[in-house]
C-alpha positions as a Markdown table, in Angstrom:
| # | Residue | x | y | z |
|---|---|---|---|---|
| 1 | Unk | -6.1 | 3.0 | -16.6 |
| 2 | Unk | -3.6 | 5.2 | -14.7 |
| 3 | Unk | -3.9 | 8.9 | -13.9 |
| 4 | Unk | -1.1 | 11.3 | -14.8 |
| 5 | Unk | -2.1 | 13.5 | -11.9 |
| 6 | Unk | -4.6 | 14.0 | -9.1 |
| 7 | Unk | -6.4 | 16.6 | -11.2 |
| 8 | Unk | -6.9 | 14.0 | -14.0 |
| 9 | Unk | -8.8 | 11.9 | -11.5 |
| 10 | Unk | -10.7 | 15.0 | -10.3 |
| 11 | Unk | -11.7 | 15.6 | -13.9 |
| 12 | Unk | -13.1 | 12.1 | -14.3 |
| 13 | Unk | -15.1 | 12.5 | -11.1 |
| 14 | Unk | -16.4 | 15.9 | -12.1 |
| 15 | Unk | -17.3 | 14.7 | -15.6 |
| 16 | Unk | -19.4 | 11.9 | -14.1 |
| 17 | Unk | -21.2 | 14.2 | -11.6 |
| 18 | Unk | -19.3 | 12.7 | -8.7 |
| 19 | Unk | -17.6 | 15.9 | -7.5 |
| 20 | Unk | -18.8 | 19.1 | -6.0 |
| 21 | Unk | -16.7 | 22.3 | -6.0 |
| 22 | Unk | -17.2 | 24.2 | -2.8 |
| 23 | Unk | -16.4 | 27.9 | -3.3 |
| 24 | Unk | -17.4 | 29.2 | 0.2 |
| 25 | Unk | -14.7 | 30.5 | 2.4 |
| 26 | Unk | -14.0 | 27.8 | 5.1 |
| 27 | Unk | -11.6 | 27.0 | 7.8 |
| 28 | Unk | -9.5 | 23.8 | 8.0 |
| 29 | Unk | -10.2 | 23.9 | 11.8 |
| 30 | Unk | -13.2 | 21.6 | 12.2 |
| 31 | Unk | -15.4 | 23.1 | 9.4 |
| 32 | Unk | -14.3 | 20.8 | 6.6 |
| 33 | Unk | -14.8 | 17.8 | 8.9 |
| 34 | Unk | -18.4 | 18.8 | 9.7 |
| 35 | Unk | -19.2 | 19.2 | 6.0 |
| 36 | Unk | -17.5 | 16.0 | 4.9 |
| 37 | Unk | -19.1 | 14.0 | 7.8 |
| 38 | Unk | -22.6 | 15.1 | 6.7 |
| 39 | Unk | -21.8 | 14.2 | 3.1 |
| 40 | Unk | -20.4 | 10.8 | 4.0 |
| 41 | Unk | -23.4 | 9.9 | 6.1 |
| 42 | Unk | -26.1 | 11.4 | 3.9 |
| 43 | Unk | -28.6 | 9.1 | 2.2 |
| 44 | Unk | -28.0 | 11.1 | -1.0 |
| 45 | Unk | -25.4 | 13.5 | -2.4 |
| 46 | Unk | -22.4 | 11.5 | -1.3 |
| 47 | Unk | -19.8 | 13.2 | -3.6 |
| 48 | Unk | -16.2 | 14.0 | -3.6 |
| 49 | Unk | -15.6 | 17.5 | -2.4 |
| 50 | Unk | -13.1 | 20.0 | -3.7 |
| 51 | Unk | -12.9 | 23.0 | -1.3 |
| 52 | Unk | -11.5 | 25.9 | -3.3 |
| 53 | Unk | -11.2 | 28.6 | -0.6 |
| 54 | Unk | -9.8 | 27.2 | 2.6 |
| 55 | Unk | -8.0 | 29.4 | 5.1 |
| 56 | Unk | -5.9 | 31.8 | 3.0 |
| 57 | Unk | -7.1 | 30.2 | -0.3 |
| 58 | Unk | -3.6 | 29.2 | -1.4 |
| 59 | Unk | -4.2 | 25.5 | -1.8 |
| 60 | Unk | -7.6 | 23.8 | -2.6 |
| 61 | Unk | -8.4 | 20.7 | -0.5 |
| 62 | Unk | -9.8 | 17.5 | -1.9 |
| 63 | Unk | -11.8 | 15.2 | 0.4 |
| 64 | Unk | -14.0 | 12.2 | 0.1 |
| 65 | Unk | -12.6 | 11.3 | -3.3 |
| 66 | Unk | -12.6 | 7.5 | -2.3 |
| 67 | Unk | -16.0 | 7.8 | -0.5 |
| 68 | Unk | -18.0 | 5.3 | -2.4 |
| 69 | Unk | -17.3 | 1.9 | -4.0 |
| 70 | Unk | -17.8 | 3.5 | -7.4 |
| 71 | Unk | -15.2 | 6.2 | -6.8 |
| 72 | Unk | -12.9 | 3.7 | -5.1 |
| 73 | Unk | -13.0 | 1.5 | -8.2 |
| 74 | Unk | -12.4 | 4.5 | -10.5 |
| 75 | Unk | -9.4 | 5.5 | -8.3 |
| 76 | Unk | -7.9 | 2.2 | -9.2 |
| 77 | Unk | -8.7 | 2.5 | -12.9 |
| 78 | Unk | -11.5 | 0.0 | -13.0 |
| 79 | Unk | -15.3 | 0.0 | -13.0 |
| 80 | Unk | -15.5 | -2.5 | -10.2 |
| 81 | Unk | -12.8 | -3.6 | -7.7 |
| 82 | Unk | -13.8 | -7.2 | -8.4 |
| 83 | Unk | -12.0 | -6.8 | -11.7 |
| 84 | Unk | -8.7 | -6.5 | -9.8 |
| 85 | Unk | -9.5 | -9.5 | -7.7 |
| 86 | Unk | -10.3 | -11.5 | -10.9 |
| 87 | Unk | -6.9 | -10.4 | -12.3 |
| 88 | Unk | -5.1 | -11.7 | -9.2 |
| 89 | Unk | -7.1 | -14.9 | -9.3 |
| 90 | Unk | -6.1 | -15.3 | -13.0 |
| 91 | Unk | -2.4 | -15.0 | -12.0 |
| 92 | Unk | -2.8 | -17.6 | -9.4 |
| 93 | Unk | -4.6 | -20.0 | -11.7 |
| 94 | Unk | -2.5 | -19.4 | -14.7 |
| 95 | Unk | -0.1 | -22.3 | -13.9 |
| 96 | Unk | -1.6 | -25.1 | -11.8 |
| 97 | Unk | 1.2 | -26.0 | -9.3 |
| 98 | Unk | 1.0 | -29.1 | -7.2 |
| 99 | Unk | 0.7 | -27.6 | -3.7 |
| 100 | Unk | 0.3 | -24.4 | -1.7 |
| 101 | Unk | 4.0 | -23.7 | -1.4 |
| 102 | Unk | 4.5 | -23.9 | -5.2 |
| 103 | Unk | 1.5 | -21.7 | -5.7 |
| 104 | Unk | 2.8 | -19.0 | -3.3 |
| 105 | Unk | 6.2 | -19.0 | -4.9 |
| 106 | Unk | 4.5 | -18.7 | -8.3 |
| 107 | Unk | 2.6 | -15.6 | -7.2 |
| 108 | Unk | 5.7 | -13.9 | -5.9 |
| 109 | Unk | 7.5 | -14.7 | -9.1 |
| 110 | Unk | 4.7 | -13.2 | -11.1 |
| 111 | Unk | 5.0 | -10.0 | -9.1 |
| 112 | Unk | 8.8 | -10.0 | -9.4 |
| 113 | Unk | 8.5 | -10.4 | -13.2 |
| 114 | Unk | 5.9 | -7.6 | -13.3 |
| 115 | Unk | 6.0 | -5.4 | -16.4 |
| 116 | Unk | 5.5 | -2.4 | -14.2 |
| 117 | Unk | 8.3 | -1.9 | -11.8 |
| 118 | Unk | 8.9 | 1.6 | -10.5 |
| 119 | Unk | 11.6 | 3.6 | -12.3 |
| 120 | Unk | 13.6 | 6.7 | -11.6 |
| 121 | Unk | 13.1 | 9.9 | -13.7 |
| 122 | Unk | 15.2 | 13.0 | -13.5 |
| 123 | Unk | 12.4 | 15.4 | -12.5 |
| 124 | Unk | 8.6 | 15.7 | -12.3 |
| 125 | Unk | 5.7 | 18.1 | -11.5 |
| 126 | Unk | 6.3 | 17.8 | -7.8 |
| 127 | Unk | 9.6 | 19.6 | -8.3 |
| 128 | Unk | 8.0 | 22.8 | -9.8 |
| 129 | Unk | 8.4 | 24.6 | -6.4 |
| 130 | Unk | 11.2 | 23.7 | -4.0 |
| 131 | Unk | 11.0 | 25.4 | -0.6 |
| 132 | Unk | 14.3 | 25.2 | 1.2 |
| 133 | Unk | 12.8 | 27.0 | 4.2 |
| 134 | Unk | 9.7 | 24.9 | 4.6 |
| 135 | Unk | 6.7 | 25.9 | 6.7 |
| 136 | Unk | 3.9 | 23.4 | 7.4 |
| 137 | Unk | 1.7 | 26.3 | 8.6 |
| 138 | Unk | 1.3 | 27.3 | 4.9 |
| 139 | Unk | -0.6 | 24.1 | 4.2 |
| 140 | Unk | -4.4 | 23.7 | 5.0 |
| 141 | Unk | -3.8 | 20.9 | 7.4 |
| 142 | Unk | -6.9 | 19.8 | 9.2 |
| 143 | Unk | -7.9 | 19.8 | 12.8 |
| 144 | Unk | -10.6 | 17.1 | 12.4 |
| 145 | Unk | -12.5 | 16.8 | 15.7 |
| 146 | Unk | -12.8 | 19.1 | 18.8 |
| 147 | Unk | -10.9 | 16.7 | 21.1 |
| 148 | Unk | -7.9 | 16.3 | 18.7 |
| 149 | Unk | -4.5 | 17.2 | 20.0 |
| 150 | Unk | -3.9 | 19.5 | 17.1 |
| 151 | Unk | -3.8 | 19.5 | 13.3 |
| 152 | Unk | -3.1 | 16.2 | 11.5 |
| 153 | Unk | -1.9 | 15.2 | 8.1 |
| 154 | Unk | -4.3 | 12.4 | 7.4 |
| 155 | Unk | -3.5 | 11.0 | 3.9 |
| 156 | Unk | 0.3 | 10.8 | 3.8 |
| 157 | Unk | 2.3 | 8.1 | 1.9 |
| 158 | Unk | 5.3 | 7.7 | 4.2 |
| 159 | Unk | 8.4 | 6.5 | 2.4 |
| 160 | Unk | 11.3 | 4.8 | 4.3 |
| 161 | Unk | 14.1 | 2.4 | 3.6 |
| 162 | Unk | 15.6 | -0.1 | 6.0 |
| 163 | Unk | 19.3 | -0.5 | 6.6 |
| 164 | Unk | 19.6 | -2.8 | 3.6 |
| 165 | Unk | 17.8 | -0.4 | 1.3 |
| 166 | Unk | 14.4 | -2.1 | 1.1 |
| 167 | Unk | 11.6 | 0.4 | 0.6 |
| 168 | Unk | 8.4 | 0.6 | 2.6 |
| 169 | Unk | 5.4 | 2.9 | 2.0 |
| 170 | Unk | 2.8 | 3.2 | 4.7 |
| 171 | Unk | 0.1 | 5.5 | 5.8 |
| 172 | Unk | 0.6 | 6.9 | 9.3 |
| 173 | Unk | -1.1 | 10.1 | 10.6 |
| 174 | Unk | 1.2 | 13.0 | 11.4 |
| 175 | Unk | 0.3 | 15.5 | 14.1 |
| 176 | Unk | 1.7 | 19.0 | 13.4 |
| 177 | Unk | 3.6 | 20.4 | 16.4 |
| 178 | Unk | 5.0 | 23.5 | 14.7 |
| 179 | Unk | 6.2 | 24.7 | 11.3 |
| 180 | Unk | 8.9 | 22.0 | 10.9 |
| 181 | Unk | 8.0 | 19.1 | 13.2 |
| 182 | Unk | 5.3 | 16.5 | 13.4 |
| 183 | Unk | 4.5 | 13.2 | 15.1 |
| 184 | Unk | 4.9 | 9.9 | 13.2 |
| 185 | Unk | 2.1 | 7.6 | 14.4 |
| 186 | Unk | 3.2 | 4.1 | 13.3 |
| 187 | Unk | 1.9 | 1.2 | 15.3 |
| 188 | Unk | 3.8 | -1.7 | 16.8 |
| 189 | Unk | 3.4 | -4.0 | 13.8 |
| 190 | Unk | 3.8 | -1.6 | 10.9 |
| 191 | Unk | 6.6 | -1.7 | 8.3 |
| 192 | Unk | 7.7 | 1.8 | 8.9 |
| 193 | Unk | 8.2 | 1.1 | 12.6 |
| 194 | Unk | 10.3 | -2.0 | 11.8 |
| 195 | Unk | 12.6 | 0.2 | 9.7 |
| 196 | Unk | 12.7 | 2.7 | 12.6 |
| 197 | Unk | 13.8 | 0.0 | 15.0 |
| 198 | Unk | 16.7 | -0.9 | 12.7 |
| 199 | Unk | 18.0 | 2.6 | 12.9 |
| 200 | Unk | 17.3 | 2.9 | 16.6 |
| 201 | Unk | 19.5 | -0.2 | 17.2 |
| 202 | Unk | 22.3 | 1.6 | 15.3 |
| 203 | Unk | 21.7 | 4.9 | 16.9 |
| 204 | Unk | 21.3 | 6.6 | 13.5 |
| 205 | Unk | 18.8 | 9.1 | 12.1 |
| 206 | Unk | 16.3 | 7.6 | 9.7 |
| 207 | Unk | 15.5 | 9.6 | 6.5 |
| 208 | Unk | 11.8 | 9.9 | 5.7 |
| 209 | Unk | 9.8 | 11.4 | 2.8 |
| 210 | Unk | 6.1 | 11.9 | 2.7 |
| 211 | Unk | 4.1 | 12.3 | -0.6 |
| 212 | Unk | 0.6 | 13.7 | -0.8 |
| 213 | Unk | -1.6 | 13.2 | -3.8 |
| 214 | Unk | -0.7 | 12.0 | -7.3 |
| 215 | Unk | -2.3 | 8.9 | -8.9 |
| 216 | Unk | -4.8 | 7.6 | -6.3 |
| 217 | Unk | -3.5 | 4.0 | -6.9 |
| 218 | Unk | -0.3 | 5.1 | -5.1 |
| 219 | Unk | -2.3 | 6.4 | -2.2 |
| 220 | Unk | -4.2 | 3.2 | -1.9 |
| 221 | Unk | -1.1 | 1.0 | -2.2 |
| 222 | Unk | 0.3 | 2.7 | 0.9 |
| 223 | Unk | -2.7 | 1.3 | 2.9 |
| 224 | Unk | -2.6 | -2.2 | 1.4 |
| 225 | Unk | -1.8 | -5.2 | 3.7 |
| 226 | Unk | 1.0 | -6.5 | 1.5 |
| 227 | Unk | 3.3 | -9.5 | 2.3 |
| 228 | Unk | 6.6 | -8.5 | 3.9 |
| 229 | Unk | 9.1 | -7.6 | 1.2 |
| 230 | Unk | 6.6 | -6.7 | -1.5 |
| 231 | Unk | 7.2 | -3.2 | -2.7 |
| 232 | Unk | 4.1 | -1.0 | -2.5 |
| 233 | Unk | 5.3 | 0.9 | -5.6 |
| 234 | Unk | 5.5 | -2.4 | -7.5 |
| 235 | Unk | 1.9 | -3.2 | -6.4 |
| 236 | Unk | 0.8 | 0.3 | -7.4 |
| 237 | Unk | 2.3 | -0.3 | -10.9 |
| 238 | Unk | 0.4 | -3.6 | -11.0 |
| 239 | Unk | -2.9 | -1.8 | -10.1 |
| 240 | Unk | -2.5 | 1.0 | -12.6 |
| 241 | Unk | -0.9 | -1.1 | -15.4 |
| 242 | Unk | 1.9 | 1.4 | -15.6 |
| 243 | Unk | 5.1 | 1.9 | -13.8 |
| 244 | Unk | 5.2 | 4.5 | -11.0 |
| 245 | Unk | 7.7 | 7.2 | -11.9 |
| 246 | Unk | 9.9 | 8.1 | -8.9 |
| 247 | Unk | 12.1 | 11.2 | -8.5 |
| 248 | Unk | 15.0 | 11.7 | -6.1 |
| 249 | Unk | 14.4 | 13.9 | -3.1 |
| 250 | Unk | 16.3 | 17.1 | -2.5 |
| 251 | Unk | 17.6 | 16.6 | 1.0 |
| 252 | Unk | 17.3 | 12.9 | 1.7 |
| 253 | Unk | 18.3 | 9.8 | -0.3 |
| 254 | Unk | 14.8 | 8.6 | -1.0 |
| 255 | Unk | 12.7 | 8.5 | -4.1 |
| 256 | Unk | 9.1 | 9.7 | -4.3 |
| 257 | Unk | 6.3 | 9.8 | -6.9 |
| 258 | Unk | 7.1 | 12.4 | -9.5 |
| 259 | Unk | 3.4 | 13.3 | -10.0 |
| 260 | Unk | 2.7 | 13.9 | -6.3 |
| 261 | Unk | 1.1 | 17.2 | -5.2 |
| 262 | Unk | 3.4 | 17.7 | -2.3 |
| 263 | Unk | 6.5 | 16.0 | -0.9 |
| 264 | Unk | 7.7 | 16.6 | 2.7 |
| 265 | Unk | 11.3 | 15.6 | 3.2 |
| 266 | Unk | 13.0 | 15.1 | 6.6 |
| 267 | Unk | 14.3 | 12.7 | 9.2 |
| 268 | Unk | 13.5 | 11.0 | 12.5 |
| 269 | Unk | 15.9 | 10.9 | 15.4 |
| 270 | Unk | 15.4 | 7.4 | 17.0 |
| 271 | Unk | 16.1 | 8.8 | 20.5 |
| 272 | Unk | 13.4 | 11.5 | 20.3 |
| 273 | Unk | 9.8 | 10.8 | 21.3 |
| 274 | Unk | 7.0 | 13.3 | 21.9 |
| 275 | Unk | 3.4 | 13.1 | 23.1 |
| 276 | Unk | 1.0 | 12.6 | 20.2 |
| 277 | Unk | -2.8 | 12.7 | 20.2 |
| 278 | Unk | -5.6 | 12.4 | 21.1 |
| 279 | Unk | -7.1 | 11.8 | 17.6 |
| 280 | Unk | -10.7 | 11.2 | 16.5 |
| 281 | Unk | -10.1 | 7.8 | 14.9 |
| 282 | Unk | -11.8 | 5.4 | 12.5 |
| 283 | Unk | -13.2 | 3.4 | 15.5 |
| 284 | Unk | -15.5 | 6.3 | 16.2 |
| 285 | Unk | -13.7 | 7.1 | 19.4 |
| 286 | Unk | -10.7 | 9.2 | 20.3 |
| 287 | Unk | -7.4 | 7.2 | 20.4 |
| 288 | Unk | -5.5 | 8.3 | 23.4 |
| 289 | Unk | -2.3 | 10.2 | 23.8 |
| 290 | Unk | 1.0 | 8.3 | 23.7 |
| 291 | Unk | 4.7 | 8.9 | 22.8 |
| 292 | Unk | 5.8 | 8.6 | 19.2 |
| 293 | Unk | 8.8 | 9.5 | 17.1 |
| 294 | Unk | 9.2 | 13.1 | 15.8 |
| 295 | Unk | 9.5 | 13.9 | 12.1 |
| 296 | Unk | 11.8 | 16.9 | 11.4 |
| 297 | Unk | 11.0 | 18.7 | 8.1 |
| 298 | Unk | 14.0 | 19.7 | 5.9 |
| 299 | Unk | 12.3 | 20.5 | 2.6 |
| 300 | Unk | 8.9 | 20.8 | 0.9 |
| 301 | Unk | 8.5 | 20.4 | -2.9 |
| 302 | Unk | 5.2 | 20.8 | -4.7 |
| 303 | Unk | 3.3 | 21.6 | -7.9 |
| 304 | Unk | 2.6 | 25.2 | -8.8 |
| 305 | Unk | -1.1 | 24.5 | -8.7 |
| 306 | Unk | -0.9 | 22.0 | -5.9 |
| 307 | Unk | -4.1 | 20.4 | -4.4 |
| 308 | Unk | -4.0 | 19.3 | -0.8 |
| 309 | Unk | -5.6 | 15.8 | -0.3 |
| 310 | Unk | -7.1 | 15.0 | 3.1 |
| 311 | Unk | -9.4 | 12.5 | 4.6 |
| 312 | Unk | -11.5 | 12.4 | 7.9 |
| 313 | Unk | -12.0 | 9.3 | 9.9 |
| 314 | Unk | -14.6 | 8.8 | 12.6 |
| 315 | Unk | -17.8 | 6.9 | 13.4 |
| 316 | Unk | -18.6 | 4.9 | 10.2 |
| 317 | Unk | -19.5 | 5.2 | 7.4 |
| 318 | Unk | -16.6 | 7.4 | 6.4 |
| 319 | Unk | -14.3 | 7.6 | 3.4 |
| 320 | Unk | -11.8 | 5.1 | 4.8 |
| 321 | Unk | -14.6 | 2.4 | 4.9 |
| 322 | Unk | -14.6 | 2.1 | 1.2 |
| 323 | Unk | -10.8 | 1.8 | 1.0 |
| 324 | Unk | -11.1 | -1.0 | 3.5 |
| 325 | Unk | -13.9 | -2.7 | 1.5 |
| 326 | Unk | -11.7 | -2.5 | -1.6 |
| 327 | Unk | -8.9 | -4.3 | 0.3 |
| 328 | Unk | -11.4 | -7.0 | 1.4 |
| 329 | Unk | -12.3 | -7.7 | -2.2 |
| 330 | Unk | -8.9 | -7.4 | -3.8 |
| 331 | Unk | -7.1 | -9.6 | -1.3 |
| 332 | Unk | -9.8 | -12.3 | -1.1 |
| 333 | Unk | -8.0 | -14.4 | -3.8 |
| 334 | Unk | -4.8 | -14.3 | -1.7 |
| 335 | Unk | -6.6 | -15.6 | 1.4 |
| 336 | Unk | -8.3 | -18.3 | -0.7 |
| 337 | Unk | -4.8 | -19.3 | -1.8 |
| 338 | Unk | -4.3 | -20.7 | 1.7 |
| 339 | Unk | -7.9 | -21.4 | 2.5 |
| 340 | Unk | -9.6 | -22.8 | -0.7 |
| 341 | Unk | -12.7 | -23.7 | 1.3 |
| 342 | Unk | -13.3 | -20.0 | 2.0 |
| 343 | Unk | -15.9 | -18.8 | -0.5 |
| 344 | Unk | -16.5 | -15.2 | 0.7 |
| 345 | Unk | -15.6 | -12.8 | 3.4 |
| 346 | Unk | -17.2 | -9.7 | 4.8 |
| 347 | Unk | -15.5 | -7.1 | 7.0 |
| 348 | Unk | -18.5 | -5.0 | 7.8 |
| 349 | Unk | -18.1 | -1.3 | 7.9 |
| 350 | Unk | -19.5 | -1.2 | 11.4 |
| 351 | Unk | -16.7 | -3.5 | 12.5 |
| 352 | Unk | -14.1 | -0.8 | 11.5 |
| 353 | Unk | -11.9 | -3.4 | 9.7 |
| 354 | Unk | -10.6 | -5.3 | 12.7 |
| 355 | Unk | -13.6 | -5.9 | 15.0 |
| 356 | Unk | -15.8 | -8.2 | 13.0 |
| 357 | Unk | -15.3 | -10.7 | 10.2 |
| 358 | Unk | -18.0 | -12.9 | 8.6 |
| 359 | Unk | -16.8 | -15.9 | 6.6 |
| 360 | Unk | -18.6 | -18.3 | 4.2 |
| 361 | Unk | -17.1 | -21.7 | 3.7 |
| 362 | Unk | -17.7 | -25.0 | 1.9 |
| 363 | Unk | -17.8 | -27.3 | 5.0 |
| 364 | Unk | -16.6 | -30.8 | 4.2 |
| 365 | Unk | -15.4 | -32.1 | 7.6 |
| 366 | Unk | -16.2 | -31.6 | 11.3 |
| 367 | Unk | -14.3 | -28.8 | 13.0 |
| 368 | Unk | -13.5 | -27.0 | 9.7 |
| 369 | Unk | -15.0 | -23.7 | 10.9 |
| 370 | Unk | -12.5 | -23.6 | 13.8 |
| 371 | Unk | -9.6 | -24.5 | 11.5 |
| 372 | Unk | -10.6 | -21.5 | 9.3 |
| 373 | Unk | -10.9 | -19.0 | 12.1 |
| 374 | Unk | -7.4 | -20.0 | 13.5 |
| 375 | Unk | -5.9 | -19.8 | 10.0 |
| 376 | Unk | -7.3 | -16.3 | 9.5 |
| 377 | Unk | -5.8 | -15.2 | 12.8 |
| 378 | Unk | -2.5 | -16.4 | 11.5 |
| 379 | Unk | -2.6 | -14.2 | 8.3 |
| 380 | Unk | -0.9 | -10.8 | 8.5 |
| 381 | Unk | -3.2 | -8.0 | 9.7 |
| 382 | Unk | -6.1 | -10.5 | 10.1 |
| 383 | Unk | -4.4 | -11.3 | 13.5 |
| 384 | Unk | -6.1 | -8.2 | 14.9 |
| 385 | Unk | -9.6 | -9.4 | 14.1 |
| 386 | Unk | -11.5 | -9.5 | 17.4 |
| 387 | Unk | -14.6 | -11.6 | 16.3 |
| 388 | Unk | -14.7 | -14.1 | 13.4 |
| 389 | Unk | -18.0 | -15.8 | 12.7 |
| 390 | Unk | -18.0 | -18.7 | 10.2 |
| 391 | Unk | -21.1 | -19.7 | 8.2 |
| 392 | Unk | -22.1 | -22.4 | 5.7 |
| 393 | Unk | -21.9 | -21.9 | 1.9 |
| 394 | Unk | -25.7 | -21.2 | 1.6 |
| 395 | Unk | -25.3 | -18.0 | 3.7 |
| 396 | Unk | -24.8 | -14.7 | 2.1 |
| 397 | Unk | -22.3 | -13.1 | 4.4 |
| 398 | Unk | -22.7 | -9.7 | 2.7 |
| 399 | Unk | -26.3 | -9.7 | 3.9 |
| 400 | Unk | -26.1 | -8.5 | 7.6 |
| 401 | Unk | -29.7 | -9.4 | 8.2 |
| 402 | Unk | -29.2 | -13.0 | 7.1 |
| 403 | Unk | -25.9 | -13.2 | 9.1 |
| 404 | Unk | -27.6 | -12.1 | 12.3 |
| 405 | Unk | -30.6 | -14.5 | 11.7 |
| 406 | Unk | -28.2 | -17.4 | 11.2 |
| 407 | Unk | -26.0 | -16.4 | 14.1 |
| 408 | Unk | -28.9 | -16.4 | 16.5 |
| 409 | Unk | -30.3 | -19.7 | 15.3 |
| 410 | Unk | -27.2 | -21.8 | 14.7 |
| 411 | Unk | -25.0 | -21.4 | 17.8 |
| 412 | Unk | -25.0 | -23.0 | 21.2 |
| 413 | Unk | -22.7 | -20.7 | 23.2 |
| 414 | Unk | -21.1 | -23.4 | 25.3 |
| 415 | Unk | -20.2 | -25.5 | 22.3 |
| 416 | Unk | -19.7 | -23.0 | 19.5 |
| 417 | Unk | -17.7 | -20.1 | 21.0 |
| 418 | Unk | -13.9 | -20.2 | 21.0 |
| 419 | Unk | -11.9 | -17.6 | 22.9 |
| 420 | Unk | -8.2 | -17.3 | 22.1 |
| 421 | Unk | -5.5 | -14.7 | 23.1 |
| 422 | Unk | -3.1 | -12.9 | 20.9 |
| 423 | Unk | -2.2 | -9.5 | 19.2 |
| 424 | Unk | -4.9 | -6.9 | 19.0 |
| 425 | Unk | -5.1 | -3.6 | 17.1 |
| 426 | Unk | -3.5 | -0.7 | 18.9 |
| 427 | Unk | -6.8 | 1.1 | 18.7 |
| 428 | Unk | -8.8 | -1.5 | 20.6 |
| 429 | Unk | -9.7 | 0.4 | 23.7 |
| 430 | Unk | -11.8 | -2.4 | 25.3 |
| 431 | Unk | -8.8 | -4.8 | 25.9 |
| 432 | Unk | -7.5 | -4.6 | 29.5 |
| 433 | Unk | -3.9 | -4.3 | 28.1 |
| 434 | Unk | -2.7 | -2.5 | 24.9 |
| 435 | Unk | -1.9 | -4.6 | 21.8 |
| 436 | Unk | -2.8 | -7.9 | 23.4 |
| 437 | Unk | -6.0 | -9.6 | 24.5 |
| 438 | Unk | -8.9 | -12.0 | 23.8 |
| 439 | Unk | -10.5 | -12.8 | 20.5 |
| 440 | Unk | -13.7 | -14.6 | 19.8 |
| 441 | Unk | -14.4 | -17.3 | 17.2 |
| 442 | Unk | -18.0 | -18.3 | 16.5 |
| 443 | Unk | -18.9 | -21.5 | 14.6 |
| 444 | Unk | -22.3 | -20.6 | 13.1 |
| 445 | Unk | -22.3 | -23.6 | 10.6 |
| 446 | Unk | -24.8 | -26.4 | 10.8 |
| 447 | Unk | -23.5 | -28.9 | 13.3 |
| 448 | Unk | -22.7 | -32.5 | 12.5 |
| 449 | Unk | -23.1 | -35.5 | 14.9 |
| 450 | Unk | -19.2 | -35.6 | 15.0 |
| 451 | Unk | -19.3 | -32.1 | 16.4 |
| 452 | Unk | -21.5 | -33.2 | 19.3 |
| 453 | Unk | -24.9 | -32.5 | 17.9 |
| 454 | Unk | -27.0 | -35.7 | 18.0 |
| 455 | Unk | -30.3 | -34.0 | 17.4 |
| 456 | Unk | -31.8 | -33.6 | 14.0 |
| 457 | Unk | -31.0 | -30.2 | 12.5 |
| 458 | Unk | -34.2 | -28.6 | 11.1 |
| 459 | Unk | -34.7 | -27.5 | 7.5 |
| 460 | Unk | -35.0 | -23.8 | 6.8 |
| 461 | Unk | -38.4 | -22.6 | 5.5 |
| 462 | Unk | -38.3 | -22.3 | 1.7 |
| 463 | Unk | -41.4 | -21.8 | -0.5 |
| 464 | Unk | -42.2 | -24.3 | -3.2 |
| 465 | Unk | -40.4 | -23.4 | -6.5 |
| 466 | Unk | -43.5 | -24.0 | -8.7 |
| 467 | Unk | -45.6 | -21.7 | -6.5 |
| 468 | Unk | -42.9 | -19.0 | -6.7 |
| 469 | Unk | -42.8 | -19.2 | -10.5 |
| 470 | Unk | -46.6 | -18.9 | -10.7 |
| 471 | Unk | -46.7 | -15.9 | -8.5 |
| 472 | Unk | -43.8 | -14.3 | -10.4 |
| 473 | Unk | -45.8 | -14.6 | -13.6 |
| 474 | Unk | -48.9 | -13.1 | -11.9 |
| 475 | Unk | -47.3 | -10.4 | -10.0 |
| 476 | Unk | -47.9 | -7.6 | -12.5 |
| 477 | Unk | -51.7 | -8.3 | -12.4 |
| 478 | Unk | -52.0 | -8.2 | -8.6 |
| 479 | Unk | -51.8 | -4.4 | -8.3 |
| 480 | Unk | -49.5 | -4.7 | -5.3 |
| 481 | Unk | -46.5 | -2.8 | -6.8 |
């Protein structure tokens, strides 16, 4: 299903008991973060939060709407995100081509022939109020953590087009400097920055539009690690089974979701940089100050009854963890397209997306675990993964206890560790140099003689199946519980 507005999603959450309306008068300066952090990390009561009386009370603030796997699935119109993965897997398997290249082309064609491409409409709810003299200070923009460099827009969908008119939508935090300027924190490898470099080369301003709110599938699509050239709005249409309606901006030649809550229009001068940060990041540490482009605001449009969406990142678990886990499940079939031996993958929440990756494979030849880890490092944003550990098919990589047990038992450090060098995430503060450093691969599979293990590998301890069945039948009579 798709949502006609953010409030339609809110209604679903509230009807299911998954949202709490907070009526107390609160400040966007640290107070919402403290409440949201307690809720995210609580053993019970993890709900979406609609703060109805923030700062001057003009705009309610929605937080933690994606903060569980249940709510994340509902945000994408399904009961379980595995339904989306199954749909993608069905597309891949619908026509059995002869090889990988044919299969990849087939997948792209299926997207290109999607029934749900974005289309332009003349107007929409986001045009109800047009502020030609915009002022960011009127919005309840959060200062999240005490050491932050200022207030940050934390859930923006940033729309840009390259010099050839190809659209990119990404999510990049925006530090507010004053009423009409913000930072634009796009990292080295992001699509928005690649567009920026094209304009910088020509010495031209780059138009930018930022949407906040609307159908949550659009917000999620801005975070998705899509292949280059695949339009995020096309992907959002695929997710919601309905085209995204876009409306033209007032002051820039870009199109934005017509059902958004807010749209910020403006431009970036490629020759202007400004110090941005620090920022309490999803790693659980502050990312350091650095120079980034400056966004100049030219117009704000919004709904009459606009709701300001925000998120807080920090030491996991936080709301963004569930967005990351949704990506893990949804994009698994695309990884398996290149690595059919890969049976499952787990990017644990504690690994903050890019530090840890546990993989389960069907091992059929020696050295296969190393082949898999190198292949993963060659796939898009997987290049940032600092540690990849590969396990056999009988290991449940979603079970951290089992992963650690196997890891300790199955590796000989001299033989089974592989250190390589390459790109690292910009937020990796442990690397001696920014953006580049060492990564670790761990072969935690059972070793074969061809891999240098001549000793007999022991069998794991498993109870006799008949005894297990007998005790299962007697269990209720034992009085144990």
